[in-house]
Steps between C-alpha positions, in 0.01 A plus 500: 500500500606218730461569868702330768339271757520763774330760281221256413464407867467866600241558226292202614525617861384849402209354302402283796523786751299733270225241477501460876494876558218546246320210660481315171285193461614175654581327169721783380680507836552122491631519141736785596607304808577190293687713245702651785578152638604383151730801457639441850575138407668615177703753698600238759601265220713768330660579837579134561650478150706811575616347830602180324690706242669705773593185695637341184703810416628513856613136485660559161676811633630304800614218273668752271676665797621163629617403154675835458680454834599146402636624167687786670654252745602276211654800321699593811606140551607471137694827521684372808569172324636689197733699726622180666556338162693806381725470806546127436583573137765756599646252748501225235671736250774575754546130576522421130757776448705359789476147358607625157790689657601187695477290182720750314754498783491119510563493125801730542628296792461177302715650222789537745699178555457329834750552784625145460564552128664836567731348767596218269574749224705715733686191618570394140616852415722505808651165407553623145662817632731299727600278210574800288700661776710191530597531134590861521 
């Protein structure tokens, strides 16, 4: 059975205090005292390792939180950009439809003879009509 550092430290302290209370011999007390100091050093080392681990986890948690906020901000920014691009696309579609409509109207207009040509034709027809009326 593996005992934790605190459990071992308590056991060594109890052994040391029992020897002191029983007024054990000096060598046994010194050995128990040194064992207690060794267990205390082990416990302090495990606590410092735990503190390092906690500090590291805390830094990693903070870094994760910052990264999460940065990602959330990028997501929001990208969503706004997508909405803007959708609006621009709709605007561009309307402009294209208007251009196509204008092109179709221009094509129809270009099929109609010009005013100058129409006036000349009317004038020729009028002259022809007058000539015909003279013969009748």
